[in-house]
N, C-alpha and C positions, 0 to 999 in steps of 0.2 A: 789582381783583375777582374772587373764585373763581372757577372756572365748573364748572355740576355737569352733568353729560351721561345723562339717563335713557332707555336703549336700551329701548322696550316699552311703549307706552302700555296697558297689562292693567292689571287689578286692584292691582298691586302697583305700577306704575309712578305712575298717578294717585295716590295715595296718598304718595308718597313726594315728587310737583311739591306736591301740596298743604302740606303739613310747609314746604316750603322756600321758596314764592312768599312775597315782601315780606319777606326776611328777610337780605337783601344781597349774594344769588348770582347767577350770573347763568346759571340755568337752562335748558337745550337740550333740550328732548322731542325724541324722536325715533323715527318708524314706520314702515312702509311702505305705513300705511294712514291716511288724516284723521280717523278717529273713534274713539271707545274702543265694544267691543262687550259689550253685557249677554249675556254666553254661558248663564248661565241662561235665559233665557226661547228662545232659539234654535229650541229642540225646538215652541213655538207659531206661530214663522214656518212651520216645515216641515208642522205640521197647518193651516195656515189660517185659525190663530187671531189672529196680529199681522200687522199691517204690518213687514216689516224699517228701515223708517226709525225705526219705533217703540221700536226697544232699542239704537240707536247715536247715537253724539251727537258730532258736529265738537270734535275736540282746539283747535283756534283758540278756538271759541265758548267751550273754557273757561281757556285760557291767556289770554285778554284779560283775563279779571278775578282773574289770579295775575299778583301785580308781579312784575318780574324774568325771567318766561318767555318761551320763544319757542319755535315749533315749526318741527322743519327735515322735511318727507316725504322719505323716504329708506331706504334697503333696508340693516340695519348688515349688511357680507360680514366682518367680522375684526375684529381690535383690536391696534396697536402699544401695548405696553403702556411698554416702552424710551421710548418716547417721547411716550406720555401722548395718543394721538390714538385716534380711532375712525373704522375704515374704514369706508366706505358706496360706495353705486353712483354719489352724486357726491362731490364734496369730502370731505377727510377733515375731522374734526371734533376738535378740540382739548378737553382736556380737566383738571381739577385733581382732581374727583372723578368715579368712574364709576359708574351704578349699571344692573345688566342686568338685565330681566325679560321675555324674551322668549317667556314661557311656553312651551306644549305643543304637542306636534301627535300623533293617534292612531297607538296599539300594534299593528299586525296582527301581531306577535309570528312574523316570517318565513312566514307565510301569502300568497303572493305571490297565487294565484286570488283569496283573498278582499279581498286589497286591488286589486286590476283590479274588481271587481266591487261593494263595498259602498260605502255613501254611509257620510258621517259627519258632525257637525256643529261645526268649529273655526270657521269663515270666514261673515261674514255671506251672502256668496253660496252656500252649501251649505245652508243654510237655502230659500230659494226655491228654486233647482234639484233641491234635497231632492222641496217642496212639486209643483214642476212634474212630477216623474218619477208621484206620486201619484197625480194627476189624471190625465196621460196615460194610467195603466194603467189608467182606469176607461173612458175615452174607448175605449181600443183593447178593451176587453172587450164595451163594446156593441156592435161590430160584429164579434166573434169568433165563428164560430160549432163551433169545435169545443169543449165544454162542457171539456175536461180543463185545454185551455190557457186559457181563461177564467177559470176557477177559480184556477189557479196567477194569473193578471195581477192577482186581486185578494186573493194571497194575501203577507203581511209579514213577517220574518224578520227579529226584533229579536236583538241579542245582546249582552250584559251586563244582569245584573238589580241594577247600582245605580243609584242619585238618576235618569241620564238615562234610563237603559233605560227603569227601570218609569214616569217622566213621559211618556214620548214614546210606551210603548206604553196606557198610559189615554187618551192625548190623541187618538192615529191610531182606537181602537177607538171613541172617542166621534164622531169625526168621518164612520168608515165608519158605525156603527148609526144615530145623530139625523140627520147633514147628508146625507149621501152618498146613503144610502137614501131621501131625496126627492125629491135631485136624479135620481138613474138609476131611475124605477120598470120600465125594462126587464129589469134585471137584479136578478137574486136577492142580492141585497144579504148577508143573513143568512148567503149561503154565503160568505162573506167569510173569511179566516182572520189572525188576529194573532199570532205566535207569538214567545214571547218565550223566550228560551236562556242560560240559567245553568251555569255550570261548577261550582259549588258548591250543597250542599245548601238553600241558601236566599236568598232576597232582601236588599236590602239589610244587606251584611256589619254595618257599624258601627251600627245600630240593635240596642235591646235584642230581646229574641227575641218576646214580646208583640206590638211591632209591625212585625216581621218576618211573622208568622203573619197580621196581621189585613191586609197588604199583600197576601200570597198569595192569600188569600181574597177580595178584592177584586176582583182583577183579574180572576179564574177566574170569578166573580161579573159582572163586568162585560162578558165573552165571549172574555176574552184566554188564549191556551193556552201556558201555562208550564211550560217542560221545566226542569225542572234536574237536578243529576248531569251535563250534556249540554254536549258543546265541538262546534262547527263547525269541521271538516279543510280542507273545499273547497267551491268556488262558482263556479255558470256564469253566464250570462247568464239561465235558466229552471230554477234549479235551487239547493240547499244541502242539504251533504251533513255529517252529522253524525259522530263518534267511532264510533259504531257500526255504521256503513255503510247507518245511515238515510238514505233520500232526501225532502228536502220540496219538491216542483214550488213555485218561486216566484220571482218576476221581481224582487223587490226584496229587499235586504238590509242594514239597517242596522248599524253597529257600534257600539258604546260597552262595550267590555268593557277597554279601557285606554288607558294614554294614556304618551309620554315623553318628556325634556326638548326643546324644540324643538332644530334643528341645530345653530343656531348657539351653541350649549352646547358642542360640538366646536371650534369656533375661542376658548376662553378658554384653553386650551392645558394643561387640570388634570386630572389622572384623575378618570375614570369612573365612576358608581356604577350600581344597576341605574337601568334605563331611560334612561341616557345622563345624568341630574342630577349636578351638580357638588358634593362636599364643600365645606361654606364651614365659614369659624373660628364660634366663638358669639356673635361679632358680627357675622355676615353677610358677613364680606369673605372674598376668594379668597386662600388659601393664598400668603403671601408678596406680597401686595397689599394693603395695607392702606388705599390712597384708590378699592379696584374691590368692589363690593358685589352681591351677587350674591341676588336674591329670586323667591321666586314656586316656581313650579312645576318652574322648572331648578335650585331648591338643595335640596341634602341637607342636612337636620339631622337628629341623631335627638334625641329627648326620650323620656324615661322608656323607656329600650332599645328603640325602634321610631321610624324616618322620617317626621319632618311628613307628611302626606297632602298628594296635589296638588288641592287645592280653594281657592275662593278666598278663604273666610276667612282661609288664613293667610298667601295672597301680601296682600291687605290689612294684617293685623297685621305682616308682614315690608315692606314696603312705609314705613309710618309710622313702623318703628323706624331703618330706613335713613335718613329725612332726620333723626329725632332723632340720631343719633348723626353726621353730619355738623355738625348744629348743635353736638352739645357737644365733637365734636374743636375747634371751631373756635373754641371757649371757654374751650380747653384743660381742660375736665371728660370725666371718665370715665362711661361708661354700664355698665349693669348688661348683663349674657348677655342674649340675646333668648328668650324662653319664648314662647310660643304659650298662649293663653288657648281652649281648646275653648267654646265656647257652646251648643253640642246641634249636633243634624244634623236634617235636615226634607226632606220630600218628597210632594208633590204626584201623588195616584193618579188623580184625575179631578173632574167636577162634586161640589163638596162634601167630598169622600175627601181627606185627606190625614194623615199621620204626623209627628210631632214629638218630637224627644227633645231637651232644654234643661233644663237648674239642677235635675237630680233631677225632673223632670217628664218624663212620656209622655203624649203628647197625640195623638189618633187621632181620623178624621172632620173635623164640621164645626168644630171650633174649632180643631183644628189646619190644617183650609184657608184659614181664615179668618186666623191667623195666620202662614201663605205667602205667603197674596196682602200684606197688609200689610207683611213684611221685601221684599218682591221689588219692591212701589212705594216703599218709602222707599231701598233702594238703588239703583234705577233713578235716571240721571244726565239731569237736562233734565226742567223745569216741565211742557213743551207731552207729553213723552214719558210722564210718570206720568199725563197725563188721556186721554189717548189709549191706552192700556190698560187702567186703570182703567174705561172706557168700553165695549173692545170683551171686559174678563170681565163688567161689567154688562150686557149685550146676549146675550150666551152663555148666562149663565146666567138670563136669563128667555126668551130665547128657542129657545135651543139649536141657532142660527142662527150658521154661520163667515163671516162678509163677506168675506172675501181669498183667496177660489178658486178665483185666476186663475191660468191659466198663460202665463206671460210667454213663455217659449221653447218652439217645438217640439222635441218629443227626433225624431234619423235613426229612420227605421225600422230593424228589426231583420232 
């Protein structure tokens, strides 16, 4: 029985496992976490909208329904391609086929001070940590006698005008204006600032212009300060510095301005493109290693003159293709080169407001928001998770209330 090792239980790895389950392979799933994380909703954990458990699902719970698959909790540290082994912090794992989909990490573009000070959202713990920080900032503001420092505690700078930055900005300003304003009557919460900083002249660059304009106007109407053509170049515990020398007094900096391939990409021993991504063949294999597939954010594959974006739909389609390519090879068949089918883009802005561009149609407002809700519920793994998330959304929609306003770990005094 041939063994397929899948390193990384992100969107790509999960899809590969589904294709190969019950097909006569020994499929070994490897990840340093024992769960699959639905990253697109991680910002809602950070803004007290969802419990962290509702957007994660145990890999073993999935594997027990997939014949021929088993899970190893381990950190992949490298690869012995000649010996066909995956090296881990436990024992090496032999393979006949290998699928690597370790995802991406935040790219700070060499800004060391920003990396030290900024929060990001890549791991499950990041959502809880950021929520603790946001709520703790308001607790500190209550007892802060200095008005300037009090306002800095209630100022939140978000860098990056892509979907994550837009969605987090909208969710955060709604949390502040509609929920925390009631929790902290002694504060003038209307003085709180949510500042979205984007280096280019528009938000949601992948969207049509009319949806970009709608997003900008909607966010500003909600109270988000949007700074276009602005770059963050430095940061400290109580300030954020822009490229033109302007300083924003703020105790919270959130970075969503870019990602790069996970450090594991370097262990593949192949030349790396921008962002540390690994160039792959048209069938997603590593050059010179037809038994090794690289999928998701780690893979660099150009289509129509540009590299495919580092987004979940690309990873899912790559994962499915890798599984089908392995099946085809074992049957002695050939498979057409991988081609990504772009089904569109969408982003939610706030309650009853979103934008979506798909199948030649541009939607905005309530219709796009409903489409966004339904699509995310559909792709969320686990029936219980779907019910819990849906109930949280219904509760917030009707009562403008977020129940997960918990500080689960106290920060040390500055």
